[in-house]
C-alpha positions as CSV (number, residue, x, y, z in Angstrom):
1,X,53.8,-8.6,-4.3
2,X,53.5,-5.0,-2.9
3,X,54.9,-1.7,-4.4
4,X,55.8,1.1,-1.8
5,X,56.4,4.6,-2.7
6,X,58.4,6.9,-0.2
7,X,58.5,10.6,-0.8
8,X,61.4,11.0,1.5
9,X,62.2,14.1,3.4
10,X,66.2,14.5,3.2
11,X,66.5,15.9,6.5
12,X,64.9,14.2,9.8
13,X,62.4,16.9,10.5
14,X,60.2,17.1,7.4
15,X,57.2,15.1,6.5
16,X,57.6,11.8,4.4
17,X,54.9,10.6,2.4
18,X,54.4,6.8,2.1
19,X,52.0,4.8,-0.2
20,X,51.5,1.3,-0.8
21,X,49.7,-0.7,-3.8
22,X,48.9,-4.2,-4.0
23,X,49.7,-6.7,-6.8
24,X,46.7,-5.2,-8.8
25,X,47.7,-1.8,-8.5
26,X,45.0,-0.9,-5.8
27,X,45.9,1.9,-3.2
28,X,46.0,0.2,0.2
29,X,47.5,3.2,2.2
30,X,49.0,6.8,1.9
31,X,50.2,8.3,5.2
32,X,52.5,11.2,6.2
33,X,55.3,10.3,8.7
34,X,58.4,11.5,10.3
35,X,61.1,9.5,11.8
36,X,63.0,6.4,10.4
37,X,61.2,4.4,12.9
38,X,57.7,5.8,11.7
39,X,58.5,5.1,8.1
40,X,59.5,1.5,9.0
41,X,56.3,1.0,11.0
42,X,54.3,2.3,8.2
43,X,55.6,-0.5,5.8
44,X,56.7,-3.2,8.5
45,X,53.9,-5.5,7.1
46,X,55.0,-5.3,3.2
47,X,58.6,-4.9,3.3
48,X,59.5,-8.2,4.8
49,X,57.8,-10.0,1.9
50,X,58.0,-9.6,-1.7
51,X,58.1,-5.8,-2.6
52,X,59.6,-3.1,-4.8
53,X,60.2,0.0,-2.9
54,X,60.7,3.4,-4.9
55,X,62.3,6.3,-3.0
56,X,62.2,9.9,-4.1
57,X,65.5,10.4,-2.6
58,X,68.9,9.3,-3.5
59,X,69.9,5.7,-2.6
60,X,73.5,6.1,-3.4
61,X,75.9,9.2,-3.5
62,X,79.4,9.0,-3.9
63,X,80.5,12.4,-5.7
64,X,82.1,15.0,-3.1
65,X,80.6,17.9,-5.1
66,X,78.6,18.8,-8.2
67,X,76.0,16.8,-9.6
68,X,75.8,13.1,-10.0
69,X,75.9,11.5,-13.5
70,X,72.2,10.0,-13.0
71,X,71.0,13.7,-12.5
72,X,73.1,15.1,-15.5
73,X,71.6,12.4,-17.9
74,X,68.1,12.8,-16.7
75,X,68.2,16.3,-16.9
76,X,69.4,16.4,-20.4
77,X,66.0,14.6,-21.4
78,X,63.7,16.3,-19.0
79,X,65.1,19.9,-18.3
80,X,63.2,21.2,-21.2
81,X,60.0,20.0,-19.8
82,X,61.0,21.9,-16.3
83,X,61.5,18.6,-14.5
84,X,65.2,18.8,-13.9
85,X,66.6,17.5,-10.5
86,X,68.5,19.1,-7.8
87,X,72.2,18.7,-7.6
88,X,73.3,15.8,-5.0
89,X,76.5,15.6,-3.5
90,X,78.3,14.4,-0.2
91,X,79.1,18.3,0.7
92,X,75.5,18.8,1.5
93,X,75.0,18.3,5.3
94,X,71.7,15.9,4.8
95,X,74.4,13.2,3.3
96,X,77.0,13.5,5.8
97,X,75.8,10.2,7.3
98,X,75.3,8.6,3.9
99,X,72.0,9.0,2.1
100,X,68.9,8.4,4.3
101,X,67.3,6.2,1.7
102,X,70.2,4.2,1.3
103,X,70.0,3.5,5.1
104,X,66.3,2.8,5.1
105,X,66.7,0.4,2.2
106,X,69.7,-1.5,4.0
107,X,67.6,-1.6,7.2
108,X,64.9,-3.3,5.2
109,X,67.4,-5.6,3.6
110,X,66.7,-4.5,0.0
111,X,69.5,-4.5,-2.7
112,X,69.7,-1.2,-4.7
113,X,70.5,-2.6,-8.0
114,X,67.2,-1.8,-10.2
115,X,68.1,-4.9,-12.3
116,X,67.8,-7.2,-9.1
117,X,64.6,-9.6,-9.4
118,X,62.4,-9.7,-6.7
119,X,62.8,-7.4,-3.6
120,X,64.6,-4.2,-4.4
121,X,64.6,-0.6,-3.8
122,X,65.0,1.9,-6.6
123,X,65.5,5.7,-6.7
124,X,62.8,7.4,-8.8
125,X,61.8,11.1,-9.5
126,X,58.0,11.9,-9.3
127,X,58.3,15.2,-11.5
128,X,59.9,13.4,-14.5
129,X,57.5,10.4,-14.0
130,X,54.5,12.6,-14.3
131,X,55.6,14.4,-17.5
132,X,56.2,10.8,-18.9
133,X,53.0,9.0,-17.6
134,X,50.6,12.0,-18.2
135,X,52.3,13.3,-21.3
136,X,52.7,16.7,-20.1
137,X,54.5,19.5,-22.0
138,X,55.9,20.9,-18.8
139,X,55.6,19.8,-15.1
140,X,52.5,20.7,-12.9
141,X,53.2,23.5,-10.7
142,X,51.6,22.2,-7.2
143,X,54.6,22.4,-5.1
144,X,55.1,25.3,-2.5
145,X,57.0,28.2,-4.0
146,X,57.1,31.9,-2.9
147,X,55.9,33.5,-5.9
148,X,53.3,30.8,-6.6
149,X,49.5,31.5,-5.5
150,X,47.4,29.1,-3.4
151,X,44.9,29.0,-6.2
152,X,47.4,28.1,-8.9
153,X,49.0,25.4,-6.6
154,X,45.5,23.9,-6.0
155,X,44.3,23.9,-9.6
156,X,47.6,22.0,-10.6
157,X,47.3,19.7,-7.7
158,X,43.7,19.0,-8.9
159,X,45.0,18.4,-12.5
160,X,47.7,15.8,-10.9
161,X,44.7,14.0,-9.0
162,X,42.7,13.8,-12.4
163,X,45.8,12.5,-14.3
164,X,46.6,9.8,-11.8
165,X,43.0,8.7,-11.9
166,X,43.2,8.2,-15.7
167,X,45.9,5.9,-15.1
168,X,43.4,3.5,-14.0
169,X,42.7,2.8,-17.9
170,X,46.5,2.1,-18.5
171,X,47.9,-1.1,-19.3
172,X,49.2,-1.6,-15.9
173,X,46.4,0.3,-14.1
174,X,46.7,2.4,-11.1
175,X,43.6,1.7,-9.2
176,X,42.5,4.8,-7.3
177,X,38.7,5.1,-7.7
178,X,36.4,4.3,-4.6
179,X,39.5,3.7,-2.5
180,X,38.8,5.4,0.9
181,X,42.1,6.6,1.2
182,X,42.2,8.1,-2.1
183,X,38.9,9.8,-1.6
184,X,40.1,11.4,1.6
185,X,43.3,12.8,-0.2
186,X,41.1,14.2,-3.1
187,X,38.8,15.8,-0.5
188,X,41.8,17.4,1.4
189,X,42.7,19.0,-1.9
190,X,39.3,20.2,-3.0
191,X,38.6,21.7,0.4
192,X,42.0,23.0,1.2
193,X,42.0,26.9,2.1
194,X,45.5,27.6,2.3
195,X,49.0,26.7,1.2
196,X,49.9,24.6,4.4
197,X,46.8,22.5,3.8
198,X,48.1,21.5,0.2
199,X,51.6,21.0,1.7
200,X,50.1,18.3,4.0
201,X,48.6,16.4,0.9
202,X,51.5,16.8,-1.5
203,X,53.9,14.2,0.0
204,X,51.4,11.5,-0.1
205,X,50.3,12.2,-3.7
206,X,54.0,12.2,-4.6
207,X,54.4,8.9,-2.9
208,X,51.4,7.6,-5.0
209,X,53.5,8.3,-8.1
210,X,56.5,6.6,-6.6
211,X,54.6,3.4,-5.8
212,X,53.1,3.5,-9.4
213,X,56.6,3.7,-10.8
214,X,57.7,0.7,-8.6
215,X,54.8,-1.2,-10.2
216,X,55.7,-0.1,-13.7
217,X,59.4,-1.1,-12.9
218,X,58.2,-4.7,-12.1
219,X,55.5,-5.1,-14.6
220,X,56.9,-3.4,-17.9
221,X,60.5,-2.6,-17.4
222,X,60.8,-2.1,-21.1
223,X,59.1,1.3,-20.6
224,X,61.7,2.5,-18.2
225,X,64.7,4.1,-18.6
226,X,67.7,3.9,-16.2
227,X,69.9,6.9,-15.9
228,X,73.3,6.7,-14.2
229,X,75.0,3.5,-12.7
230,X,74.4,1.2,-9.7
231,X,77.7,2.2,-8.2
232,X,77.5,6.0,-8.5
233,X,73.7,6.0,-8.1
234,X,71.0,5.7,-10.6
235,X,67.4,6.9,-11.3
236,X,64.5,5.0,-12.6
237,X,61.8,6.7,-14.5
238,X,59.2,6.0,-17.2
239,X,60.8,6.6,-20.6
240,X,59.7,9.9,-22.3
241,X,56.9,9.0,-25.0
242,X,57.8,9.2,-28.5
243,X,56.5,12.4,-30.4
244,X,56.0,14.3,-26.9
245,X,57.5,18.0,-27.0
246,X,58.3,20.3,-24.4
247,X,55.6,23.1,-23.8
248,X,56.9,26.6,-25.0
249,X,56.7,29.7,-22.9
250,X,52.9,30.4,-22.3
251,X,51.6,33.2,-24.4
252,X,49.3,35.7,-23.3
253,X,46.2,33.7,-24.1
254,X,47.8,30.8,-22.5
255,X,48.2,32.8,-19.4
256,X,44.6,33.9,-19.2
257,X,43.3,30.5,-19.6
258,X,45.5,29.5,-16.8
259,X,43.9,32.2,-14.7
260,X,40.5,30.9,-15.8
261,X,41.7,27.4,-14.5
262,X,42.9,28.8,-11.2
263,X,39.5,30.9,-10.7
264,X,37.5,27.5,-11.7
265,X,39.8,25.6,-8.9
266,X,39.0,28.2,-6.5
267,X,35.1,27.9,-7.0
268,X,35.2,24.0,-7.3
269,X,33.5,23.7,-3.5
270,X,30.8,26.1,-4.5
271,X,30.3,24.3,-7.8
272,X,30.1,21.0,-5.8
273,X,27.6,22.6,-3.6
274,X,25.6,23.6,-6.8
275,X,25.8,20.5,-8.3
276,X,24.4,18.6,-5.3
277,X,21.5,21.0,-5.3
278,X,20.8,20.6,-9.0
279,X,21.0,16.7,-8.7
280,X,18.4,17.2,-5.6
281,X,16.1,19.2,-7.6
282,X,15.9,17.3,-10.9
283,X,15.5,14.1,-9.1
284,X,12.6,15.3,-6.8
285,X,11.0,16.9,-10.1
286,X,11.3,13.3,-11.7
287,X,9.9,11.6,-8.6
288,X,7.0,14.0,-8.2
289,X,6.0,13.4,-11.8
290,X,6.3,9.6,-11.4
291,X,8.7,9.2,-14.2
292,X,10.4,6.0,-14.6
293,X,14.0,6.2,-14.4
294,X,17.1,3.9,-13.8
295,X,19.5,6.6,-12.2
296,X,20.2,10.3,-11.8
297,X,23.8,11.4,-11.5
298,X,25.6,14.5,-11.2
299,X,29.3,15.7,-11.1
300,X,31.0,19.1,-11.4
301,X,33.5,19.3,-14.1
302,X,37.0,18.3,-13.0
303,X,39.8,20.8,-13.1
304,X,41.8,18.8,-15.7
305,X,38.6,18.7,-17.9
306,X,38.2,22.3,-17.5
307,X,41.7,23.0,-18.4
308,X,41.6,20.8,-21.4
309,X,38.3,22.1,-22.7
310,X,39.4,25.8,-22.2
311,X,42.3,25.2,-24.4
312,X,40.5,23.3,-27.1
313,X,40.3,24.7,-30.7
314,X,37.2,26.2,-32.2
315,X,35.7,23.3,-34.3
316,X,34.1,26.0,-36.7
317,X,37.0,28.3,-37.2
318,X,40.6,29.5,-36.2
319,X,41.6,30.1,-32.6
320,X,40.1,28.9,-29.2
321,X,36.7,27.5,-28.7
322,X,36.3,30.0,-25.6
323,X,37.2,33.4,-25.3
324,X,35.8,33.3,-21.4
325,X,35.8,29.7,-20.4
326,X,34.3,30.5,-17.0
327,X,31.2,32.4,-18.3
328,X,30.9,30.2,-21.7
329,X,31.5,26.8,-20.8
330,X,28.0,25.1,-20.3
331,X,28.8,21.7,-18.8
332,X,30.5,23.0,-15.5
333,X,27.8,21.0,-13.7
334,X,26.5,17.9,-15.6
335,X,23.7,15.6,-14.6
336,X,22.7,12.4,-16.4
337,X,19.6,10.8,-16.4
338,X,19.3,7.0,-17.6
339,X,16.0,5.5,-18.4
340,X,14.5,2.4,-19.7
341,X,12.8,3.3,-22.6
342,X,13.0,6.1,-25.3
343,X,9.6,7.5,-24.3
344,X,10.9,8.0,-20.9
345,X,13.8,10.2,-22.3
346,X,11.1,12.4,-23.9
347,X,9.1,12.6,-20.4
348,X,12.3,13.4,-18.8
349,X,13.1,16.2,-20.9
350,X,9.4,17.6,-20.5
351,X,9.9,17.7,-16.6
352,X,13.1,19.3,-16.8
353,X,11.7,22.0,-19.1
354,X,8.9,22.6,-16.5
355,X,11.3,23.1,-13.7
356,X,14.2,25.1,-15.3
357,X,14.8,27.6,-18.1
358,X,15.9,25.7,-21.2
359,X,18.9,27.6,-22.8
360,X,19.5,24.7,-25.4
361,X,18.2,21.6,-26.4
362,X,19.8,19.1,-28.8
363,X,18.6,15.4,-29.6
364,X,21.8,14.1,-30.9
365,X,20.3,10.9,-31.7
366,X,17.6,12.6,-34.0
367,X,20.5,14.6,-35.5
368,X,22.4,11.2,-36.2
369,X,19.1,9.8,-37.7
370,X,18.7,12.9,-40.1
371,X,22.1,12.5,-41.4
372,X,21.2,8.9,-42.2
373,X,23.7,7.2,-39.8
374,X,23.5,5.3,-36.6
375,X,25.9,6.1,-33.5
376,X,25.8,8.4,-30.6
377,X,22.2,8.8,-29.1
378,X,21.4,11.3,-26.1
379,X,19.3,14.4,-25.3
380,X,21.3,17.2,-24.2
381,X,19.6,20.1,-22.6
382,X,21.4,23.2,-21.2
383,X,19.2,24.6,-18.3
384,X,19.4,27.4,-15.6
385,X,17.4,28.2,-12.6
386,X,14.5,30.4,-13.6
387,X,15.3,34.2,-12.7
388,X,12.1,34.4,-10.5
389,X,12.7,31.2,-8.6
390,X,12.3,31.9,-4.8
391,X,15.9,31.7,-3.3
392,X,16.3,29.2,-0.4
393,X,18.9,27.0,1.1
394,X,18.1,24.1,-1.5
395,X,18.9,26.5,-4.5
396,X,21.0,29.1,-3.4
397,X,24.0,28.0,-5.0
398,X,22.3,27.7,-8.6
399,X,21.6,31.2,-9.6
400,X,23.9,32.4,-12.7
401,X,24.9,28.4,-13.2
402,X,24.5,26.7,-16.4
403,X,23.7,22.8,-16.1
404,X,24.1,20.4,-18.8
405,X,21.4,17.5,-18.5
406,X,22.0,14.4,-20.4
407,X,19.3,12.0,-20.9
408,X,19.5,8.6,-22.7
409,X,18.2,5.1,-22.3
410,X,20.3,2.4,-20.6
411,X,21.1,0.7,-23.9
412,X,22.3,4.1,-25.2
413,X,24.1,4.7,-22.2
414,X,25.9,1.4,-22.5
415,X,27.0,2.0,-25.9
416,X,28.2,5.7,-25.1
417,X,30.4,4.6,-22.1
418,X,32.1,1.7,-24.1
419,X,32.8,3.7,-27.3
420,X,34.2,6.3,-25.2
421,X,36.3,3.8,-23.2
422,X,37.7,2.1,-26.2
423,X,38.3,5.6,-28.0
424,X,39.9,7.0,-24.8
425,X,42.7,4.1,-24.5
426,X,43.7,4.6,-28.0
427,X,45.3,1.5,-28.6
428,X,43.4,0.5,-31.6
429,X,46.0,0.0,-34.4
430,X,45.0,2.3,-37.4
431,X,44.7,-0.7,-39.8
432,X,41.7,-1.7,-37.7
433,X,40.0,1.8,-37.3
434,X,37.4,1.5,-40.1
435,X,36.5,-2.0,-38.8
436,X,36.0,-0.7,-35.3
437,X,33.7,2.2,-36.7
438,X,32.0,-0.5,-38.7
439,X,31.2,-2.6,-35.6
440,X,30.2,0.4,-33.5
441,X,27.8,1.6,-36.2
442,X,26.3,-1.9,-36.2
443,X,25.9,-2.0,-32.5
444,X,24.1,1.3,-32.6
445,X,21.7,-0.1,-34.9
446,X,21.0,-3.1,-32.9
447,X,20.8,-0.9,-29.9
448,X,18.2,1.1,-31.6
449,X,16.2,-1.9,-32.5
450,X,16.4,-3.3,-29.0
451,X,15.0,0.0,-27.4
452,X,12.1,-0.3,-29.9
453,X,11.6,-4.0,-29.0
454,X,11.5,-3.1,-25.3
455,X,9.0,-0.4,-25.9
456,X,6.8,-2.9,-27.7
457,X,7.2,-5.3,-24.7
458,X,6.1,-2.7,-22.2
459,X,3.2,-1.5,-24.4
460,X,2.1,-5.3,-25.0
461,X,2.1,-6.0,-21.1
462,X,0.6,-2.8,-20.3
463,X,-2.3,-3.5,-22.7
464,X,-2.7,-7.0,-21.0
465,X,-3.0,-5.4,-17.7
466,X,-5.6,-3.0,-18.9
467,X,-7.6,-5.5,-20.6
468,X,-7.7,-7.5,-17.5
469,X,-8.7,-4.7,-15.5
470,X,-11.7,-3.8,-18.1
471,X,-12.7,-7.3,-17.9
472,X,-13.3,-6.7,-14.0
473,X,-10.2,-8.8,-12.7
474,X,-8.5,-7.5,-9.8
475,X,-4.8,-8.4,-8.9
476,X,-4.0,-10.6,-5.8
477,X,-6.1,-11.8,-2.9
478,X,-7.8,-9.2,-0.8
479,X,-6.6,-10.5,2.6
480,X,-2.9,-9.1,2.2
481,X,-1.3,-6.7,4.6
482,X,-0.9,-4.4,1.7
483,X,-0.7,-4.3,-1.9
484,X,2.4,-5.4,-3.7
485,X,4.3,-3.2,-6.4
486,X,3.1,-5.8,-8.9
487,X,-0.6,-5.7,-7.8
488,X,-0.4,-1.7,-8.0
489,X,1.3,-1.9,-11.2
490,X,-1.4,-4.3,-13.0
491,X,-4.3,-2.0,-11.2
492,X,-2.9,1.3,-12.4
493,X,-2.4,0.1,-15.7
494,X,-6.0,-0.5,-16.3
495,X,-7.1,2.5,-14.4
496,X,-4.6,5.1,-16.3
497,X,-3.9,3.0,-19.5
498,X,-2.1,6.1,-21.1
499,X,0.1,6.6,-18.3
500,X,3.8,5.3,-18.3
501,X,5.1,2.8,-15.7
502,X,6.8,4.5,-12.5
503,X,9.6,3.4,-10.6
504,X,9.3,0.2,-8.8
505,X,10.2,1.8,-5.3
506,X,7.3,4.3,-6.0
507,X,4.9,1.7,-6.2
508,X,6.3,0.2,-3.0
509,X,5.9,3.7,-1.4
510,X,2.4,4.7,-2.5
511,X,1.5,1.1,-1.2
512,X,2.8,2.3,2.4
513,X,0.5,5.4,2.0
514,X,-2.4,3.1,1.1
515,X,-1.8,1.1,4.4
516,X,-2.2,4.3,6.4
517,X,-5.5,4.9,4.7
518,X,-6.4,1.3,5.6
519,X,-6.5,0.1,2.0
520,X,-4.9,-3.2,1.6
521,X,-6.7,-4.6,-1.5
522,X,-7.4,-3.7,-5.0
523,X,-11.1,-3.8,-4.5
524,X,-10.8,-1.5,-1.6
525,X,-8.6,1.0,-3.5
526,X,-11.1,0.7,-6.5
527,X,-14.0,1.9,-3.7
528,X,-11.8,4.7,-2.5
529,X,-11.4,6.4,-5.8
530,X,-14.5,5.4,-7.3
531,X,-16.2,8.9,-7.2
532,X,-13.2,10.6,-8.3
533,X,-13.1,12.1,-11.8
534,X,-9.6,11.5,-13.2
535,X,-10.0,13.4,-16.1
536,X,-11.0,16.4,-14.1
537,X,-8.3,16.0,-11.9
538,X,-5.9,15.7,-14.7
539,X,-7.3,18.8,-16.2
540,X,-6.8,20.7,-12.9
541,X,-3.2,19.7,-12.6
542,X,-2.4,20.9,-16.3
543,X,0.6,18.2,-16.5
544,X,3.0,19.5,-19.1
545,X,4.7,16.1,-19.4
546,X,3.1,12.6,-19.5
547,X,2.7,12.1,-15.6
548,X,3.5,8.6,-14.5
549,X,0.8,6.0,-13.1
550,X,1.9,6.6,-9.6
551,X,1.6,10.3,-9.9
552,X,-1.9,9.9,-11.3
553,X,-3.0,7.9,-8.3
554,X,-1.3,10.4,-5.8
555,X,-3.5,13.2,-7.2
556,X,-6.6,11.2,-7.2
557,X,-6.0,10.3,-3.6
558,X,-5.5,13.9,-2.8
559,X,-8.7,14.6,-4.5
560,X,-10.4,12.0,-2.6
561,X,-9.1,12.5,0.9
562,X,-7.8,16.0,0.9
563,X,-6.3,17.2,4.3
564,X,-6.6,13.5,5.6
565,X,-4.1,12.7,2.8
566,X,-2.0,15.4,3.6
567,X,-1.6,14.6,7.2
568,X,-0.3,11.0,6.4
569,X,3.0,10.2,8.3
570,X,4.4,9.1,4.6
571,X,3.8,12.8,3.3
572,X,5.2,14.6,6.0
573,X,8.3,15.4,3.9
574,X,6.2,17.1,1.0
575,X,3.3,18.9,2.9
576,X,3.9,22.2,1.1
577,X,3.9,20.5,-2.4
578,X,0.5,18.4,-1.7
579,X,-0.8,22.0,-0.3
580,X,-0.1,23.6,-3.7
581,X,-1.5,20.6,-5.5
582,X,-4.6,20.7,-3.2
583,X,-5.1,24.4,-4.1
584,X,-5.4,23.5,-7.8
585,X,-8.1,21.0,-7.0
586,X,-10.2,23.5,-4.9
587,X,-13.8,23.6,-6.1
588,X,-13.4,20.1,-8.1
589,X,-16.8,18.5,-7.5
590,X,-16.4,15.9,-4.9
591,X,-12.8,16.8,-4.1
592,X,-11.5,16.0,-0.6
593,X,-14.9,14.9,0.2
594,X,-13.7,12.2,2.4
595,X,-11.1,14.8,4.4
596,X,-14.2,16.7,5.1
597,X,-16.4,14.0,6.7
């Protein structure tokens, strides 16, 4: 079954948004079209089969003047939320030939009684729907208006985007994430530069809302309210949630927050660029250090999240948490590094400290442990680009920005994400809340134990590899085309027993460099670095973090081969970095001897 949303222009000239969801709530399409023929063509492959089509336009109009009873009834519930409807009657020229939506429904053979099972058309109203679905105190002001600024329209539209994405967690989900058509819509909003560009997206977003209401009407009819009658016209919309109250007129502080939200929305493209630069900087630093990590991700704070946090209360007193959210909110750019082991968390933190100015550092796992509890564990660092950093195209968006870097193990990450997901959904009955807390606490304790056991496994295996190397063993035969990642891991565990494991792809990468040097076996590698004093190299490099095994080998090879190593094709992307390192090695006895031959 398909669910179609049609944000219908009442006249023939305006754009009409059309969106289609599949039976699982996945967004299949969202287009803007014009004539009735174009609308029909856009839905031709779905309206002939099982479907519910939701029109944001009247299906039935019988009153000569005034307002339909459906609109009066809906307005009594929603006007206080600024979601009242415009009056509809036959005196309006757009209804001279009957409602356009009614004509389209008839053309597609769809009955207009919302109680009809199976194929049908219903009339909906997106403003009322978003108030109920997103629990808003007032409607979002993303519609075009003469007295509404572009920045406000975009910030409100981005809040709508975020709200719709959150419906992916609903009992009947709206699945928008990673859908190309949705990503195109969001990108258009984020990079819009004028009102007309927002207007081009507005109809399609409203059509998505309409399509979701169609889905709810089929799956959760008990959550819907029908205003009016079939004969005189009726509107179907999600019922106002119990306890939801209209937002009062904004105070001066609230207006100031709204200005901050508008400003944040206006600078979002720059924040996105700064986020990408921060991600590249941290990832490059971790790779250069040879740190073993699972993933590094980054995101700018969404407009909806910024708005919510800007209006949050001060946890330590009365009033609001922020007086100037734009300047004070530290997590507008967020990076997350997920590692395998707890020792890697500490190594990542040290690498970040070396590259960036640390403004704050909280080990929330240690704080929880000091309180004698188990629970959330993560290292949080607030960092900024050092004032003396050389400006360039790779960091020019970062000056003045605060970046929050979260570092945690894979198990800590799984616990935090699942706990957040469960708490967010908020559908745990109060009588089960204490049991939920107990089980999450138990899981946190088990995860801490598992993290320790994983570290013990790593230490045991690394110890065995080192012992094998001391006994004179060499991993793998000497007639291969290249060393494997496993060969290198075993060899390096013996050469650098105190170094941490590196990423698997880094072992593969350095194996490629070794091939360029003509080294394809462990015995050849041993001979190549036999005269290098690793302890002296380490002293010259002055690592401020526990360098990974691949980084240690990288530096020893640089010491052994000098300019020859620098000139390898596999090192073309990091010549300035290696040149700087080579300068540190200058004068080291035996350094770069092979490069001088």
